[in-house]
N, CA, C and O of each residue as an XYZ file, in Angstrom:
1000
protein
N     203.480     58.836     54.206
C     202.032     58.921     53.664
C     201.820     57.794     52.684
O     200.736     57.210     52.670
N     202.851     57.438     51.818
C     202.479     56.231     50.829
C     202.609     54.983     51.730
O     201.871     54.041     51.440
N     203.382     54.855     52.703
C     203.506     53.479     53.348
C     202.151     53.565     54.243
O     201.583     52.474     54.307
N     201.599     54.466     54.845
C     200.270     54.369     55.472
C     199.060     54.067     54.568
O     198.093     53.419     54.969
N     199.179     54.614     53.224
C     198.225     54.372     52.344
C     198.126     52.833     52.034
O     197.087     52.174     52.077
N     199.494     52.331     51.688
C     199.538     50.945     51.352
C     199.124     50.012     52.679
O     198.615     48.899     52.544
N     199.386     50.564     53.867
C     198.929     49.631     54.923
C     197.430     49.545     55.082
O     196.821     48.560     55.500
N     196.800     50.937     54.619
C     195.317     50.905     54.808
C     194.754     50.069     53.665
O     193.828     49.294     53.905
N     195.224     50.172     52.515
C     194.854     49.194     51.405
C     194.887     47.881     51.818
O     193.841     47.233     51.775
N     195.948     47.354     52.228
C     196.192     46.018     52.742
C     195.175     45.468     53.701
O     194.778     44.304     53.649
N     194.754     46.396     54.616
C     193.904     46.145     55.766
C     192.369     46.052     55.156
O     191.545     45.265     55.623
N     192.103     46.873     54.149
C     190.799     46.842     53.676
C     190.780     45.586     52.713
O     189.745     44.923     52.787
N     191.668     45.174     51.890
C     191.513     43.863     51.145
C     191.406     42.721     52.165
O     190.579     41.836     51.948
N     192.181     42.674     53.263
C     192.053     41.475     54.126
C     190.873     41.496     54.877
O     190.158     40.494     54.840
N     190.548     42.450     55.544
C     189.202     42.867     56.449
C     187.823     42.586     55.409
O     186.909     41.778     55.576
N     188.018     43.462     54.404
C     186.887     43.458     53.339
C     186.628     42.147     52.799
O     185.452     41.842     52.601
N     187.525     41.340     52.537
C     187.460     39.915     52.008
C     186.651     39.104     52.878
O     185.667     38.433     52.565
N     187.319     39.282     54.293
C     187.011     38.316     55.322
C     185.411     38.706     55.559
O     184.595     37.803     55.745
N     185.009     40.105     55.541
C     183.600     40.394     56.079
C     182.546     39.783     54.996
O     181.381     39.543     55.313
N     183.096     39.537     53.596
C     182.305     39.033     52.850
C     181.806     37.574     52.432
O     180.851     37.143     51.786
N     182.932     36.997     53.121
C     182.777     35.537     53.423
C     181.750     35.262     54.032
O     181.494     35.966     55.009
N     180.731     34.057     53.641
C     179.555     33.851     54.432
C     179.129     32.503     54.365
O     179.791     31.756     53.644
N     178.063     32.002     55.030
C     177.588     30.586     54.621
C     176.679     30.840     53.645
O     175.789     31.679     53.778
N     176.847     30.143     52.626
C     175.897     29.965     51.439
C     174.742     28.740     51.873
O     175.054     27.682     52.419
N     173.267     29.167     51.475
C     172.531     28.115     51.595
C     172.101     27.558     50.286
O     171.435     28.229     49.497
N     172.455     26.406     50.060
C     172.049     25.673     48.859
C     170.911     24.681     48.975
O     170.920     23.876     49.906
N     169.983     24.690     48.131
C     168.701     23.651     48.424
C     168.535     23.116     47.193
O     168.864     23.671     46.145
N     167.890     21.753     47.321
C     167.504     20.898     46.339
C     166.783     19.785     46.802
O     166.378     19.848     47.962
N     166.529     18.742     46.119
C     165.838     17.599     46.357
C     166.738     16.430     46.155
O     167.790     16.532     45.523
N     166.257     15.144     46.778
C     167.117     13.920     46.496
C     167.364     13.591     45.083
O     166.467     13.055     44.431
N     168.549     13.876     44.534
C     169.079     13.566     43.257
C     170.108     12.487     43.535
O     171.134     12.795     44.142
N     169.924     11.378     43.176
C     171.022     10.108     43.548
C     172.301     10.530     42.994
O     172.417     10.902     41.826
N     173.219     10.477     43.791
C     174.538     10.561     43.492
C     174.956     12.186     42.969
O     176.087     12.520     42.617
N     173.969     12.918     43.006
C     174.170     14.385     42.780
C     173.994     15.154     44.151
O     174.890     15.867     44.604
N     172.901     14.979     44.716
C     172.493     15.436     46.012
C     171.682     14.654     46.688
O     170.501     14.466     46.393
N     172.414     14.043     47.850
C     171.647     12.906     48.673
C     171.478     13.458     49.991
O     172.067     14.527     50.154
N     170.846     13.028     50.950
C     170.489     13.465     52.126
C     170.349     12.105     53.153
O     169.373     11.370     53.006
N     171.329     11.819     54.154
C     170.842     10.867     54.973
C     169.897     11.005     55.949
O     169.124     11.938     55.730
N     169.645     10.222     57.228
C     168.399     10.212     57.963
C     168.670     11.460     58.903
O     167.757     12.081     59.448
N     170.206     11.808     59.058
C     170.263     13.004     59.998
C     170.343     14.333     59.157
O     170.787     15.318     59.746
N     170.017     14.445     58.036
C     169.929     15.546     57.063
C     171.291     15.901     56.450
O     171.407     16.888     55.723
N     172.462     14.984     56.785
C     173.591     15.321     56.325
C     173.905     14.995     54.598
O     173.713     13.870     54.139
N     174.323     15.950     53.892
C     174.212     16.110     52.401
C     175.493     15.271     51.797
O     176.461     15.241     52.557
N     175.618     14.691     50.732
C     176.525     13.932     50.168
C     176.410     14.222     48.740
O     175.397     14.832     48.399
N     177.314     13.877     47.784
C     177.190     13.646     46.256
C     177.974     14.436     45.558
O     178.706     15.220     46.162
N     177.973     14.391     44.410
C     178.815     15.238     43.366
C     178.693     16.726     43.656
O     179.662     17.441     43.910
N     177.411     17.146     43.599
C     177.245     18.610     43.760
C     177.686     19.122     45.164
O     178.126     20.269     45.245
N     177.593     18.340     46.273
C     178.118     18.708     47.443
C     179.558     18.931     47.564
O     180.025     19.914     48.139
N     180.330     17.916     46.961
C     181.667     17.943     46.867
C     182.195     19.170     46.004
O     183.150     19.866     46.349
N     181.465     19.347     44.849
C     181.888     20.344     43.780
C     181.818     21.549     44.420
O     182.830     22.231     44.580
N     180.444     21.983     44.908
C     180.029     23.467     45.342
C     180.936     23.564     46.602
O     181.411     24.696     46.692
N     181.304     22.771     47.554
C     182.028     22.954     48.638
C     183.149     23.413     48.511
O     183.568     24.271     49.288
N     183.952     22.880     47.386
C     185.184     23.245     46.960
C     185.311     24.676     46.357
O     186.173     25.483     46.704
N     184.338     24.902     45.399
C     184.111     26.252     44.641
C     183.843     27.195     45.535
O     184.417     28.279     45.436
N     183.008     26.977     46.473
C     182.808     27.978     47.484
C     183.853     28.486     48.487
O     183.823     29.631     48.937
N     184.865     27.485     48.842
C     185.780     27.521     49.650
C     186.910     28.517     49.127
O     187.544     29.275     49.863
N     187.079     28.396     47.652
C     187.971     29.345     47.095
C     187.377     30.814     47.105
O     188.122     31.748     46.806
N     186.238     31.009     47.396
C     185.764     32.330     47.529
C     185.700     32.766     48.902
O     185.233     33.867     49.195
N     186.279     31.717     50.011
C     186.132     32.189     51.368
C     184.829     31.699     51.983
O     184.787     31.782     53.211
N     183.709     31.181     51.341
C     182.627     30.678     51.891
C     182.469     29.468     52.186
O     183.155     28.601     51.644
N     181.476     29.165     53.161
C     181.087     27.724     53.392
C     179.658     27.661     52.987
O     179.066     28.701     52.699
N     178.965     26.303     52.942
C     177.853     26.066     52.319
C     177.138     25.027     53.031
O     177.661     23.946     53.304
N     175.742     25.393     53.389
C     174.934     24.513     54.109
C     173.850     24.091     53.020
O     173.213     24.880     52.322
N     173.756     22.685     53.005
C     172.519     22.199     52.179
C     171.428     21.708     52.929
O     171.533     21.121     54.006
N     170.192     22.008     52.228
C     168.794     21.724     52.767
C     168.146     21.090     51.630
O     168.180     21.431     50.448
N     167.410     19.882     52.309
C     166.679     19.215     51.371
C     164.927     19.791     51.397
O     164.182     19.855     52.375
N     164.715     20.059     50.344
C     163.461     20.626     50.022
C     162.523     20.017     48.865
O     163.149     19.663     47.866
N     161.202     19.844     48.831
C     160.652     19.361     47.669
C     161.036     20.079     46.288
O     161.355     21.265     46.369
N     161.035     19.584     45.269
C     161.706     20.241     44.148
C     160.996     21.687     43.889
O     161.705     22.657     43.622
N     159.672     21.800     43.970
C     159.012     22.823     43.655
C     159.518     23.940     44.635
O     160.023     24.976     44.203
N     159.372     23.701     45.882
C     159.699     24.740     46.846
C     161.225     25.066     46.678
O     161.617     26.229     46.774
N     162.021     24.099     46.443
C     163.409     24.693     46.349
C     163.717     25.672     45.293
O     164.447     26.623     45.573
N     163.247     25.540     44.133
C     162.971     26.458     43.105
C     162.460     27.734     43.493
O     163.027     28.717     43.018
N     161.337     27.932     44.393
C     160.777     28.980     44.610
C     161.581     29.880     45.766
O     161.432     31.101     45.825
N     162.370     29.208     46.596
C     163.048     29.892     47.649
C     164.237     30.541     46.931
O     164.517     31.691     47.271
N     164.891     30.010     46.083
C     166.038     30.651     45.165
C     165.488     31.744     44.299
O     165.966     32.876     44.224
N     164.475     31.315     43.676
C     163.681     32.498     43.004
C     163.430     33.988     43.698
O     163.538     35.116     43.217
N     163.083     33.570     44.919
C     162.607     34.644     45.811
C     163.792     35.399     46.628
O     163.605     36.357     47.379
N     165.113     34.760     46.328
C     166.287     35.189     46.929
C     166.175     34.775     48.596
O     166.891     35.418     49.364
N     165.492     33.958     49.027
C     165.565     33.046     50.175
C     166.642     32.094     50.575
O     166.889     31.680     51.708
N     167.258     31.810     49.414
C     168.359     30.635     49.462
C     169.273     31.089     48.312
O     168.762     31.648     47.341
N     170.428     30.904     48.363
C     171.773     31.193     47.296
C     171.866     30.434     46.141
O     172.110     30.994     45.073
N     171.699     29.202     46.210
C     171.776     28.281     45.089
C     170.927     27.132     45.042
O     170.676     26.388     45.990
N     170.496     27.041     43.847
C     169.543     25.789     43.539
C     170.348     24.762     42.892
O     171.105     25.094     41.979
N     170.263     23.558     43.267
C     171.308     22.454     42.963
C     170.634     21.474     41.894
O     169.630     20.789     42.087
N     171.390     21.552     40.735
C     170.959     20.312     39.571
C     170.198     20.746     38.824
O     170.021     19.873     37.975
N     169.345     21.984     38.506
C     168.524     22.220     37.446
C     168.953     21.969     36.244
O     170.155     22.047     35.991
N     168.067     21.636     35.342
C     168.265     21.610     33.602
C     167.952     22.993     33.416
O     167.373     23.725     34.218
N     168.378     23.271     32.313
C     168.053     24.653     31.587
C     166.660     24.434     31.043
O     166.314     23.289     30.754
N     165.924     25.351     30.900
C     164.608     25.430     29.892
C     164.454     26.964     29.831
O     164.850     27.786     30.658
N     163.748     27.187     28.595
C     163.331     28.445     28.418
C     162.658     29.316     29.461
O     162.752     30.536     29.599
N     161.896     28.358     30.232
C     161.007     29.033     31.243
C     161.930     29.288     32.532
O     161.848     30.327     33.186
N     162.786     28.277     32.827
C     163.633     28.560     33.743
C     164.761     29.813     33.607
O     165.056     30.700     34.407
N     165.217     29.535     32.379
C     165.986     30.966     32.117
C     165.408     32.460     32.290
O     166.117     33.467     32.307
N     164.191     32.445     32.398
C     163.654     33.579     32.794
C     163.493     33.957     34.547
O     163.376     35.101     34.988
N     163.516     32.949     35.208
C     163.440     32.919     36.766
C     164.953     32.746     37.383
O     165.108     33.156     38.533
N     165.919     32.250     36.801
C     167.193     31.861     37.267
C     168.339     32.491     36.537
O     168.176     32.795     35.355
N     169.576     32.732     37.179
C     170.647     32.671     36.486
C     171.395     31.612     36.623
O     171.679     31.304     37.780
N     171.888     30.817     35.576
C     172.563     29.473     35.745
C     173.999     29.621     35.440
O     174.445     30.498     34.700
N     174.760     28.654     36.091
C     176.075     28.608     36.255
C     176.547     28.365     34.645
O     175.877     27.639     33.911
N     177.500     28.900     34.279
C     178.169     28.551     32.994
C     178.584     27.062     32.802
O     178.452     26.514     31.707
N     179.064     26.452     33.834
C     179.344     25.177     33.727
C     178.151     23.982     34.096
O     177.537     23.904     35.160
N     178.025     23.177     33.030
C     177.163     22.001     33.431
C     177.929     20.931     34.040
O     178.904     20.518     33.412
N     177.638     20.405     35.189
C     178.357     19.922     35.916
C     177.866     18.331     35.742
O     178.488     17.601     36.514
N     177.060     17.747     35.050
C     176.434     16.576     34.830
C     175.507     16.396     33.761
O     174.852     17.359     33.363
N     175.362     15.066     33.168
C     174.044     14.983     32.422
C     173.521     13.766     32.531
O     174.066     12.773     33.012
N     172.253     13.876     31.991
C     171.283     12.718     32.053
C     170.758     12.594     30.810
O     170.585     13.567     30.077
N     170.456     11.332     30.471
C     169.592     10.938     29.387
C     168.188     10.623     29.780
O     167.937      9.627     30.458
N     167.338     11.386     29.401
C     165.793     11.363     29.785
C     165.217     10.209     28.880
O     165.487     10.133     27.682
N     164.456      9.375     29.498
C     164.030      8.294     28.908
C     162.511      7.667     29.155
O     161.952      8.013     30.196
N     161.903      6.882     28.374
C     160.451      6.611     28.738
C     160.703      5.262     29.672
O     161.695      4.540     29.580
N     159.858      5.120     30.371
C     159.634      3.691     31.138
C     158.287      3.202     30.892
O     157.292      3.924     30.953
N     158.272      1.668     30.546
C     156.826      1.335     30.369
C     156.820     -0.096     30.714
O     157.888     -0.625     31.021
N     155.667     -0.815     30.694
C     155.528     -2.254     30.870
C     155.994     -2.870     29.639
O     155.948     -2.274     28.563
N     156.452     -4.078     29.778
C     156.667     -4.716     28.516
C     155.584     -4.738     27.410
O     155.835     -4.693     26.206
N     154.324     -4.816     27.971
C     153.187     -4.993     27.204
C     153.070     -3.862     26.343
O     152.521     -4.041     25.255
N     153.578     -2.496     26.705
C     153.620     -1.268     26.004
C     154.987     -0.802     25.482
O     155.226      0.371     25.192
N     155.817     -1.757     25.390
C     157.137     -1.086     25.217
C     157.114     -0.571     23.680
O     157.875      0.338     23.348
N     156.108     -1.247     22.622
C     156.361     -0.868     21.203
C     155.750      0.601     21.066
O     155.826      1.191     19.989
N     155.137      1.184     22.194
C     154.698      2.517     21.902
C     155.642      3.637     21.658
O     155.274      4.626     21.023
N     156.974      3.510     22.187
C     158.030      4.440     21.775
C     159.084      3.817     20.955
O     159.819      2.970     21.462
N     159.206      4.159     19.773
C     160.601      3.851     18.978
C     161.257      5.184     18.385
O     162.057      5.177     17.449
N     160.814      6.323     19.049
C     161.392      7.727     18.448
C     160.308      8.620     17.624
O     160.567      9.690     17.074
N     159.131      8.014     17.647
C     158.238      8.730     16.474
C     157.131      9.254     17.604
O     156.427      8.471     18.242
N     157.098     10.425     17.722
C     156.238     11.236     18.562
C     154.794     11.045     18.253
O     153.899     10.912     19.088
N     154.664     11.045     16.896
C     153.082     11.100     16.177
C     152.521      9.605     16.742
O     151.295      9.528     16.827
N     153.170      8.610     17.069
C     152.665      7.353     17.491
C     152.008      7.438     19.240
O     151.268      6.591     19.739
N     152.544      8.737     19.953
C     152.127      8.890     21.227
C     151.058      9.545     21.368
O     150.618      9.574     22.517
N     150.283     10.279     20.298
C     149.123     11.043     20.313
C     147.948     10.393     20.957
O     147.447      9.339     20.565
N     147.579     11.038     21.889
C     146.457     10.726     22.765
C     146.874      9.803     23.757
O     145.986      9.212     24.371
N     148.130      9.554     24.045
C     148.354      8.454     25.008
C     148.884      9.032     26.389
O     149.554     10.065     26.382
N     148.646      8.500     27.346
C     148.898      9.141     28.828
C     150.437      9.009     29.106
O     151.082      7.971     28.957
N     150.917     10.185     29.522
C     152.374     10.298     29.931
C     152.657     10.797     31.208
O     152.097     11.862     31.468
N     153.441     10.273     32.155
C     153.714     10.913     33.354
C     154.855     11.799     33.181
O     155.888     11.368     32.667
N     154.749     12.993     33.567
C     156.084     13.982     33.594
C     156.282     14.289     34.991
O     155.248     14.725     35.497
N     157.194     14.215     35.731
C     157.681     14.552     37.301
C     157.144     16.098     37.444
O     157.338     16.915     36.544
N     156.688     16.313     38.245
C     156.146     17.807     38.515
C     157.518     18.696     38.725
O     158.322     18.443     39.622
N     157.659     19.637     37.896
C     158.729     20.587     38.153
C     160.119     20.265     37.416
O     161.136     20.937     37.586
N     160.018     19.073     36.519
C     161.079     18.605     35.773
C     161.181     19.447     34.171
O     160.222     20.045     33.684
N     162.170     19.368     33.693
C     162.384     19.767     32.368
C     162.781     18.836     31.359
O     163.816     18.188     31.516
N     162.142     18.712     30.442
C     162.036     17.623     29.393
C     162.566     17.902     28.021
O     162.624     17.016     27.168
N     162.955     19.143     27.807
C     163.589     19.421     26.471
C     162.597     19.984     25.332
O     161.397     19.995     25.606
N     162.913     20.334     24.389
C     162.249     20.815     23.283
C     161.215     19.985     22.729
O     160.035     20.320     22.624
N     161.819     18.658     22.309
C     160.753     17.815     21.702
C     159.529     17.325     22.574
O     158.391     17.137     22.146
N     159.834     17.205     23.485
C     158.566     17.059     24.721
C     157.851     18.159     24.847
O     156.663     18.017     25.135
N     158.320     19.327     24.689
C     157.273     20.605     24.653
C     156.543     20.653     23.392
O     155.351     20.960     23.400
N     157.214     20.348     22.203
C     156.390     20.369     21.039
C     155.395     19.346     20.984
O     154.368     19.478     20.318
N     155.703     18.173     21.765
C     154.703     17.213     21.542
C     153.438     17.220     22.564
O     152.438     16.511     22.455
N     153.726     18.261     23.674
C     152.886     18.232     24.754
C     151.331     18.349     24.653
O     150.537     17.852     25.452
N     151.023     19.085     23.546
C     149.543     19.400     23.144
C     148.990     18.040     22.694
O     147.783     17.886     22.878
N     149.528     17.239     22.252
C     149.180     15.876     21.579
C     148.957     14.893     22.648
O     148.286     13.897     22.379
N     149.512     15.075     24.008
C     149.584     13.965     24.807
C     148.553     14.250     25.941
O     148.033     15.353     26.113
N     148.320     13.180     26.671
C     147.698     13.415     27.958
C     148.575     13.287     29.153
O     148.973     12.230     29.642
N     148.821     14.469     29.554
C     149.950     14.650     30.550
C     149.355     14.524     32.046
O     148.341     15.107     32.428
N     150.146     13.677     32.816
C     149.913     13.918     34.311
C     151.172     14.182     34.810
O     152.199     14.063     34.142
N     151.120     14.595     36.157
C     152.180     15.223     36.787
C     152.438     14.705     38.173
O     152.105     15.421     39.118
N     153.074     13.373     38.426
C     153.311     12.909     39.507
C     154.313     13.771     40.212
O     155.230     14.297     39.582
N     154.162     13.930     41.501
C     155.004     14.620     42.302
C     156.402     14.135     42.339
O     157.258     15.020     42.334
N     156.766     13.022     42.372
C     157.990     12.461     42.379
C     158.099     10.985     41.414
O     157.142     10.462     40.842
N     159.265     10.575     41.408
C     159.622      9.329     40.509
C     158.580      8.254     41.223
O     157.657      7.850     40.515
N     158.668      7.803     42.494
C     158.055      6.807     43.049
C     156.578      6.835     42.730
O     156.033      5.779     42.408
N     155.785      8.128     42.803
C     154.607      8.219     42.408
C     154.383      8.150     41.073
O     153.223      7.843     40.799
N     155.054      8.321     40.213
C     155.036      7.974     38.827
C     155.152      6.412     38.659
O     154.352      5.769     37.981
N     156.099      5.919     39.260
C     156.153      4.444     39.034
C     154.830      3.641     39.341
O     154.461      2.718     38.614
N     154.108      4.066     40.514
C     153.158      3.532     41.031
C     151.873      3.624     40.098
O     151.127      2.662     39.917
N     151.650      5.147     39.400
C     150.761      5.468     38.490
C     150.808      4.349     37.077
O     149.874      3.879     36.427
N     152.453      4.148     36.919
C     152.587      3.118     35.690
C     152.284      1.811     36.154
O     151.846      1.028     35.311
N     152.436      1.392     37.391
C     152.136      0.055     37.810
C     150.572     -0.421     37.765
O     150.119     -1.516     37.433
N     149.869      0.806     38.224
C     148.529      0.667     38.154
C     147.773      0.903     37.137
O     146.549      0.850     37.252
N     148.477      1.251     35.782
C     147.910      1.476     34.623
C     147.251      2.840     34.234
O     146.664      3.085     33.180
N     147.490      3.789     35.430
C     147.011      5.076     35.019
C     147.630      6.060     34.183
O     147.089      7.088     33.777
N     149.021      5.609     33.909
C     149.583      6.313     32.454
C     150.271      5.102     31.759
O     150.465      4.021     32.316
N     150.623      5.412     30.453
C     150.931      4.529     29.810
C     152.592      4.551     29.550
O     153.202      3.548     29.180
N     153.197      5.794     29.789
C     154.552      5.936     29.883
C     154.975      6.673     30.987
O     154.091      7.323     31.545
N     156.266      6.747     31.513
C     156.691      7.530     32.588
C     157.872      8.128     31.942
O     158.664      7.375     31.376
N     158.073      9.361     31.964
C     159.415     10.089     31.597
C     160.281     10.444     32.613
O     159.891     11.255     33.453
N     161.792      9.804     32.703
C     162.391     10.025     33.831
C     163.788     10.082     33.373
O     164.058     10.391     32.212
N     164.703      9.786     34.269
C     166.164      9.288     33.744
C     166.494      8.276     34.831
O     165.956      8.146     35.930
N     167.596      7.516     34.236
C     167.765      6.248     34.904
C     168.672      6.495     36.149
O     168.699      5.615     37.010
N     169.437      7.659     36.316
C     170.163      7.783     37.547
C     169.020      8.143     38.837
O     169.286      7.846     40.001
N     168.017      8.667     38.533
C     166.943      9.004     39.619
C     166.055      7.769     39.805
O     165.476      7.541     40.866
N     165.979      7.014     38.764
C     164.728      6.112     38.742
C     165.318      4.631     39.142
O     164.593      3.881     39.797
N     166.398      4.285     38.820
C     166.945      2.969     38.950
C     166.918      2.711     40.603
O     166.368      1.696     41.030
N     167.550      3.696     41.536
C     167.319      3.279     42.856
C     166.051      3.034     43.488
O     165.801      2.200     44.358
N     165.073      4.090     42.793
C     163.703      3.732     43.499
C     163.107      2.506     42.853
O     162.403      1.842     43.613
N     163.220      2.095     41.725
C     162.932      0.940     41.233
C     163.314     -0.231     42.205
O     162.478     -1.011     42.662
N     164.521     -0.276     42.449
C     165.087     -1.271     43.238
C     164.460     -1.068     44.768
O     164.243     -2.141     45.333
N     164.186     -0.071     45.408
C     163.754      0.179     46.712
C     162.184     -0.212     46.537
O     161.698     -0.617     47.593
N     161.497     -0.188     45.696
C     159.969     -0.621     45.711
C     160.139     -1.901     44.871
O     159.145     -2.196     44.207
N     161.027     -2.582     44.787
C     160.902     -4.048     44.291
C     160.249     -4.147     42.827
O     159.544     -5.118     42.550
N     160.458     -3.279     42.033
C     159.849     -3.246     40.631
C     160.779     -3.305     39.562
O     160.422     -3.120     38.399
N     162.041     -3.571     39.910
C     163.025     -3.418     38.827
C     162.788     -4.356     37.530
O     163.209     -4.041     36.417
N     162.059     -5.559     37.798
C     161.684     -6.399     36.828
C     160.458     -6.213     36.005
O     160.162     -6.982     35.090
N     159.726     -5.138     36.359
C     158.358     -4.884     35.872
C     158.311     -3.882     34.658
O     157.421     -3.888     33.808
N     159.305     -3.086     34.684
C     159.456     -2.156     33.666
C     160.851     -2.083     32.651
O     161.952     -2.568     32.912
N     160.485     -1.384     31.514
C     161.538     -1.390     30.509
C     162.061     -0.054     30.198
O     161.209      0.800     29.953
N     163.369      0.314     30.157
C     163.892      1.616     29.682
C     163.603      1.565     28.240
O     164.000      0.559     27.652
N     162.968      2.492     27.545
C     162.630      2.595     26.110
C     163.876      3.223     25.297
O     164.504      4.143     25.819
N     164.131      2.880     24.402
C     164.980      3.529     23.358
C     164.228      4.280     22.113
O     163.103      4.019     21.686
N     165.059      5.198     21.679
C     165.864      6.066     22.069
C     165.558      6.991     23.124
O     164.402      7.110     23.530
N     166.566      7.692     23.622
C     166.281      8.701     24.737
C     165.367      9.979     24.207
O     165.497     10.496     23.097
N     164.547     10.330     25.082
C     163.653     11.657     24.933
C     164.662     12.855     24.478
O     164.532     13.533     23.459
N     165.646     12.964     25.404
C     166.577     14.022     25.375
C     167.767     13.786     26.099
O     167.711     12.831     26.874
N     169.094     14.568     26.030
C     169.953     14.464     27.058
C     169.968     15.865     27.558
O     169.959     16.774     26.727
N     169.990     16.131     28.822
C     169.817     17.207     29.541
C     170.982     17.580     30.410
O     171.450     16.558     30.912
N     171.612     18.642     30.767
C     172.702     18.897     31.366
C     172.195     19.703     32.763
O     171.194     20.420     32.755
N     173.037     19.480     33.974
C     172.471     19.985     35.073
C     173.599     21.118     35.586
O     174.824     21.029     35.517
N     172.844     22.131     36.084
C     173.758     23.233     36.447
C     173.365     23.701     38.010
O     172.351     23.300     38.583
N     174.172     24.455     38.493
C     173.874     25.416     39.603
C     172.958     26.593     39.096
O     173.106     27.105     37.986
N     171.945     26.997     40.056
C     171.375     28.321     39.582
C     171.148     29.153     40.726
O     171.352     28.721     41.861
N     170.725     30.359     40.499
C     171.068     31.587     41.426
C     169.800     32.340     41.139
O     169.064     32.177     40.165
N     169.634     33.290     42.249
C     168.512     34.161     42.026
C     168.888     35.237     41.014
O     170.050     35.636     40.945
N     167.979     35.685     40.272
C     167.877     36.783     39.299
C     167.954     38.015     39.955
O     166.968     38.735     39.801
N     168.955     38.490     40.714
C     169.261     39.866     41.077
C     170.563     40.099     41.071
O     171.374     39.316     40.577
N     170.843     41.118     41.581
C     172.640     41.647     41.744
C     173.163     40.810     42.590
O     174.283     40.459     42.217
N     172.796     40.290     43.674
C     173.504     39.310     44.640
C     173.592     38.138     43.979
O     174.698     37.598     43.966
N     172.619     37.574     43.384
C     172.785     36.371     42.507
C     173.900     36.391     41.546
O     174.800     35.551     41.546
N     173.813     37.322     40.776
C     174.618     37.606     39.522
C     176.193     37.808     40.077
O     177.141     37.482     39.361
N     176.366     38.324     41.296
C     177.880     38.581     41.598
C     178.404     36.997     42.196
O     179.535     36.550     42.005
N     177.344     36.311     42.925
C     177.727     34.998     43.249
C     178.128     34.020     42.216
O     179.158     33.347     42.174
N     176.813     34.071     41.122
C     177.153     33.302     39.794
C     178.631     33.585     39.229
O     179.396     32.648     38.997
N     179.013     34.999     39.008
C     180.289     35.302     38.266
C     181.307     34.628     39.188
O     182.135     33.876     38.676
N     181.309     34.852     40.583
C     182.535     34.473     41.501
C     182.725     32.878     41.486
O     183.860     32.400     41.468
N     181.477     32.003     41.495
C     181.521     30.471     41.625
C     181.821     30.232     40.098
O     182.419     29.185     39.849
N     181.563     30.877     39.260
C     181.757     30.357     37.818
C     183.193     30.245     37.639
O     183.698     29.290     37.050
N     183.915     31.283     38.177
C     185.582     31.364     38.247
C     185.900     30.078     38.940
O     186.592     29.228     38.379
N     185.485     29.933     39.966
C     186.006     28.579     40.720
C     185.566     27.182     40.112
O     186.324     26.214     40.045
N     184.429     27.192     39.736
C     183.779     25.898     38.975
C     184.921     25.830     37.857
O     185.637     24.828     37.884
N     185.147     26.736     36.940
C     185.810     26.558     35.617
C     187.484     26.007     36.415
O     188.102     25.039     35.972
N     187.786     26.519     37.151
C     189.066     25.947     37.736
C     189.114     24.804     38.084
O     190.114     24.139     37.815
N     188.067     24.269     38.763
C     188.014     22.916     39.189
C     187.601     21.955     37.949
O     187.833     20.751     38.055
N     187.063     22.407     36.910
C     187.102     21.762     35.636
C     188.323     21.567     34.869
O     188.648     20.491     34.368
N     188.911     22.528     34.805
C     190.383     22.845     34.174
C     191.390     21.855     34.916
O     192.105     21.119     34.236
N     191.445     21.836     36.188
C     192.361     20.918     36.803
C     192.119     19.511     37.021
O     192.885     18.723     37.576
N     190.941     19.263     36.515
C     190.695     17.604     36.591
C     189.858     17.339     37.834
O     189.435     16.198     38.017
N     189.629     18.168     38.573
C     188.713     17.965     39.739
C     187.245     17.401     39.630
O     186.722     16.466     40.236
N     186.761     18.220     38.708
C     185.379     17.654     38.377
C     185.407     16.426     37.930
O     184.564     15.660     38.397
N     186.289     15.949     37.001
C     186.256     14.599     36.227
C     186.386     13.559     37.232
O     185.721     12.523     37.225
N     187.375     13.906     38.206
C     187.743     12.836     39.398
C     186.594     12.557     40.271
O     186.388     11.403     40.649
N     185.723     13.669     40.668
C     184.711     13.592     41.466
C     183.483     12.916     40.556
O     182.695     12.185     41.156
N     183.349     13.077     39.516
C     182.329     12.563     38.730
C     182.668     11.050     38.739
O     181.763     10.222     38.851
N     183.966     10.685     38.623
C     184.238      9.298     38.503
C     183.996      8.443     39.934
O     183.575      7.288     39.998
N     184.330      9.213     40.944
C     183.922      8.917     42.123
C     182.552      8.314     42.424
O     182.339      7.272     43.045
N     181.563      9.231     41.824
C     180.177      9.179     42.089
C     179.533      8.445     40.954
O     178.372      8.044     41.037
N     180.240      8.274     39.950
C     179.686      7.341     38.836
C     178.555      8.260     38.160
O     177.408      7.855     37.970
N     178.964      9.416     37.854
C     178.196     10.398     37.318
C     178.699     10.928     35.696
O     179.858     11.261     35.451
N     177.690     10.927     34.776
C     178.139     11.175     33.650
C     178.325     12.788     33.651
O     177.464     13.533     34.118
N     179.650     13.291     33.027
C     179.418     14.551     32.857
C     179.426     15.120     31.252
O     179.343     14.193     30.447
N     179.494     16.211     30.759
C     179.263     16.689     29.468
C     180.749     16.498     29.169
O     181.606     16.594     30.048
N     181.049     16.192     27.736
C     182.196     16.466     27.203
C     182.833     17.721     26.975
O     183.943     17.764     26.446
């Protein structure tokens, strides 16, 4: 009787685990070196390597899809996809998503401007009152920006390239972005010499994986958090970040 019970328990563990293994759908948009898609839709980047390894420890595979950023957030929020790749935390997003405990990269958010307007930003928000500022649609810019928002003339370009064109045409005085996303776009558009990165940074934001705010999302978050922490502890995250030239939090 005891032997039969032990055999049944072993089978339940083996076949139960296998039944739970599945293909996860992870969605995001083009984040240079974090999540990139080639012409065939193949995904690469730090998030791809890291999430694939973490999921494999749980018996899962991962499929990555490229969506506009606002759409990617919506499908995860609605439970139509499993993982949102790369969002910064914000109070508003914490109401919509469950975030990974691990922050797997960080960005300094900065202002871009033409040389003629470089003096606008030296860290004093009061000097920007009434100025036109471009904030990429769907991005989170931190507490200081939120506090200053009411005194600024805000535009929301749909992506970095659109924001740079607005800056070039004088439709905005400053564009808020980060160098990791913006540098390759400037190079592709041939605009690298036209704009300056202004200091100090607006904020330093850390990027996470995020999940649907439901029971399934919570279970997935807990399990992947365990695997992600193991990958951080054994040095895998640091080595992958070095390979992809991505900054990670200390």
